[in-house]
N, C-alpha and C positions, 0 to 999 in steps of 0.2 A: 436659836440658843438665847437663853436669858442670863444676862451677867451685870456686875457692877463695875463701873469704870473707876478704879482705884485712884486715877488721877484727879477724879472730880469729887469722889467721897469725901465728906467731912466728918463722918462718924457721928452723926447727930442721932441715930437709932430709930428714926421714924419707920423705917422698912422692917426693922427687926420687931418693933412693938406691934405692927399691924400684921405682919405675916411671920411669925416666929418659926414656923415649920419650913419656911422658904429660905429665910435669911439668917445669918448669924454674924457676929463680930469675929474678925479674924485676928490673929496675933498683932497685927499692926494697928488695930482698933478701927480698922474701916470694915464696912459691911461687905458681904460676900454671899453669893447665892449657894445654898447647900443642897437644894433640891428643885429640879425643873418642874413647873407646874404641869400636872398630868389631867387633872380633872377641871370641869368648868368652874367649880368652886374654887380650886387653887389659882386658876388662872384669873378669876375674878379678884381675889384676894392680891395676887400679884400686881395686877393692874392698879388696884387701890394704893398698894405700897409704892408703885411707880409714879402714880399721881401726886402722892405726897412727899416725894423726895424734893427738898428745896433747892438742890444744885443740879437735878436731872441726871443724876449718876446711873440710874437703874436704866439698863438698855436691853436691846436685843441685837443679835448679831446682823440681822437684816437692816436694821436702822443704821448701824456703823457701816455697812457696806454701801448704803445711799450717801451717807455724808461723806465718804471717800472718793465718790464718783464725780 
């Protein structure tokens, strides 16, 4: 599962501008995932947005589990 760690997000909008079909700003001014990537194109766009996040707030549940271990 893909998500934005709200404790890290600074609301810069890089992900929203790159992948507006997958991300949006929440009421708190921080990004959130609105659609999980389903196609290869969406996954590539998601990865592009993830790579462009200056604070590495875009994560997957699997990554979070590895960090906690």
